[in-house]
mmCIF file of the C-alpha atoms, coordinates in Angstrom:
data_MODEL
# 
_entry.id   MODEL 
# 
loop_
_atom_site.group_PDB 
_atom_site.id 
_atom_site.type_symbol 
_atom_site.label_atom_id 
_atom_site.label_alt_id 
_atom_site.label_comp_id 
_atom_site.label_asym_id 
_atom_site.label_entity_id 
_atom_site.label_seq_id 
_atom_site.pdbx_PDB_ins_code 
_atom_site.Cartn_x 
_atom_site.Cartn_y 
_atom_site.Cartn_z 
_atom_site.occupancy 
_atom_site.B_iso_or_equiv 
_atom_site.pdbx_formal_charge 
_atom_site.auth_seq_id 
_atom_site.auth_comp_id 
_atom_site.auth_asym_id 
_atom_site.auth_atom_id 
_atom_site.pdbx_PDB_model_num 
ATOM 1  C CA . MET A 1 1  ? -0.023  -0.239 -0.123 1.00 0.00 ? 1  MET A CA 1 
ATOM 2  C CA . ASN A 1 2  ? 1.577   3.612  -0.827 1.00 0.00 ? 2  ASN A CA 1 
ATOM 3  C CA . GLN A 1 3  ? -0.787  5.195  1.770  1.00 0.00 ? 3  GLN A CA 1 
ATOM 4  C CA . ALA A 1 4  ? -2.336  4.816  4.533  1.00 0.00 ? 4  ALA A CA 1 
ATOM 5  C CA . PRO A 1 5  ? -6.170  6.069  5.042  1.00 0.00 ? 5  PRO A CA 1 
ATOM 6  C CA . PRO A 1 6  ? -6.372  9.247  7.222  1.00 0.00 ? 6  PRO A CA 1 
ATOM 7  C CA . ILE A 1 7  ? -6.133  8.258  11.314 1.00 0.00 ? 7  ILE A CA 1 
ATOM 8  C CA . THR A 1 8  ? -9.713  9.465  11.729 1.00 0.00 ? 8  THR A CA 1 
ATOM 9  C CA . LEU A 1 9  ? -11.128 6.725  9.423  1.00 0.00 ? 9  LEU A CA 1 
ATOM 10 C CA . VAL A 1 10 ? -8.693  4.077  10.496 1.00 0.00 ? 10 VAL A CA 1 
ATOM 11 C CA . LYS A 1 11 ? -10.017 5.178  14.296 1.00 0.00 ? 11 LYS A CA 1 
ATOM 12 C CA . THR A 1 12 ? -13.553 5.055  13.072 1.00 0.00 ? 12 THR A CA 1 
ATOM 13 C CA . TRP A 1 13 ? -12.958 1.177  11.885 1.00 0.00 ? 13 TRP A CA 1 
ATOM 14 C CA . TYR A 1 14 ? -11.063 0.244  14.901 1.00 0.00 ? 14 TYR A CA 1 
ATOM 15 C CA . HIS A 1 15 ? -13.811 1.710  17.770 1.00 0.00 ? 15 HIS A CA 1 
ATOM 16 C CA . LEU A 1 16 ? -16.643 -0.107 15.181 1.00 0.00 ? 16 LEU A CA 1 
ATOM 17 C CA . LEU A 1 17 ? -14.904 -2.840 15.148 1.00 0.00 ? 17 LEU A CA 1 
ATOM 18 C CA . SER A 1 18 ? -14.187 -3.246 18.872 1.00 0.00 ? 18 SER A CA 1 
ATOM 19 C CA . SER A 1 19 ? -17.202 -1.820 20.411 1.00 0.00 ? 19 SER A CA 1 
ATOM 20 C CA . SER A 1 20 ? -20.363 -2.865 18.038 1.00 0.00 ? 20 SER A CA 1 
ATOM 21 C CA . GLU A 1 21 ? -23.141 -5.153 18.916 1.00 0.00 ? 21 GLU A CA 1 
ATOM 22 C CA . ASP A 1 22 ? -23.832 -5.865 15.186 1.00 0.00 ? 22 ASP A CA 1 
ATOM 23 C CA . ASN A 1 23 ? -22.082 -8.528 14.027 1.00 0.00 ? 23 ASN A CA 1 
ATOM 24 C CA . ALA A 1 24 ? -22.004 -7.227 10.521 1.00 0.00 ? 24 ALA A CA 1 
ATOM 25 C CA . VAL A 1 25 ? -20.590 -3.620 11.635 1.00 0.00 ? 25 VAL A CA 1 
ATOM 26 C CA . LYS A 1 26 ? -17.262 -5.432 13.033 1.00 0.00 ? 26 LYS A CA 1 
ATOM 27 C CA . ALA A 1 27 ? -17.442 -7.251 9.881  1.00 0.00 ? 27 ALA A CA 1 
ATOM 28 C CA . ARG A 1 28 ? -17.664 -4.466 7.785  1.00 0.00 ? 28 ARG A CA 1 
ATOM 29 C CA . ALA A 1 29 ? -14.653 -2.271 9.379  1.00 0.00 ? 29 ALA A CA 1 
ATOM 30 C CA . GLN A 1 30 ? -12.443 -5.382 9.624  1.00 0.00 ? 30 GLN A CA 1 
ATOM 31 C CA . GLN A 1 31 ? -12.791 -6.082 6.377  1.00 0.00 ? 31 GLN A CA 1 
ATOM 32 C CA . MET A 1 32 ? -12.028 -2.069 5.595  1.00 0.00 ? 32 MET A CA 1 
ATOM 33 C CA . LEU A 1 33 ? -8.924  -2.422 8.075  1.00 0.00 ? 33 LEU A CA 1 
ATOM 34 C CA . LEU A 1 34 ? -8.010  -5.455 5.906  1.00 0.00 ? 34 LEU A CA 1 
ATOM 35 C CA . ASN A 1 35 ? -8.455  -3.846 2.807  1.00 0.00 ? 35 ASN A CA 1 
ATOM 36 C CA . ALA A 1 36 ? -6.380  -0.651 3.665  1.00 0.00 ? 36 ALA A CA 1 
ATOM 37 C CA . PHE A 1 37 ? -3.680  -2.521 5.552  1.00 0.00 ? 37 PHE A CA 1 
ATOM 38 C CA . GLY A 1 38 ? -3.381  -5.898 3.998  1.00 0.00 ? 38 GLY A CA 1 
ATOM 39 C CA . THR A 1 39 ? -2.523  -8.064 6.753  1.00 0.00 ? 39 THR A CA 1 
ATOM 40 C CA . PRO A 1 40 ? -3.265  -8.247 10.554 1.00 0.00 ? 40 PRO A CA 1 
ATOM 41 C CA . GLU A 1 41 ? -0.136  -7.843 11.437 1.00 0.00 ? 41 GLU A CA 1 
ATOM 42 C CA . ALA A 1 42 ? 0.153   -4.483 9.166  1.00 0.00 ? 42 ALA A CA 1 
ATOM 43 C CA . ILE A 1 43 ? -3.098  -3.395 10.907 1.00 0.00 ? 43 ILE A CA 1 
ATOM 44 C CA . LEU A 1 44 ? -1.506  -4.013 14.193 1.00 0.00 ? 44 LEU A CA 1 
ATOM 45 C CA . ILE A 1 45 ? 1.834   -2.037 13.547 1.00 0.00 ? 45 ILE A CA 1 
ATOM 46 C CA . TYR A 1 46 ? -0.173  0.928  12.391 1.00 0.00 ? 46 TYR A CA 1 
ATOM 47 C CA . LEU A 1 47 ? -2.817  0.895  15.585 1.00 0.00 ? 47 LEU A CA 1 
ATOM 48 C CA . LYS A 1 48 ? 0.572   0.814  17.912 1.00 0.00 ? 48 LYS A CA 1 
ATOM 49 C CA . LYS A 1 49 ? 2.239   3.235  15.835 1.00 0.00 ? 49 LYS A CA 1 
ATOM 50 C CA . ASN A 1 50 ? -0.497  5.683  16.169 1.00 0.00 ? 50 ASN A CA 1 
ATOM 51 C CA . ASN A 1 51 ? -1.725  5.414  20.105 1.00 0.00 ? 51 ASN A CA 1 
ATOM 52 C CA . ILE A 1 52 ? -4.964  4.079  18.710 1.00 0.00 ? 52 ILE A CA 1 
ATOM 53 C CA . LEU A 1 53 ? -5.311  0.950  20.315 1.00 0.00 ? 53 LEU A CA 1 
ATOM 54 C CA . ASN A 1 54 ? -7.047  0.826  24.145 1.00 0.00 ? 54 ASN A CA 1 
# 
């Protein structure tokens, strides 16, 4: 990936993934993160680097 999506968007996806009660919303947020970063490891690195993880 050449450029990460805006940090606000990543925060939104992460928030939806971690706190939504709707499984469809969680699945969509997870898919958007994977589409943006490619792997779960890349997502984790980005979240830690930008202090997004709870």
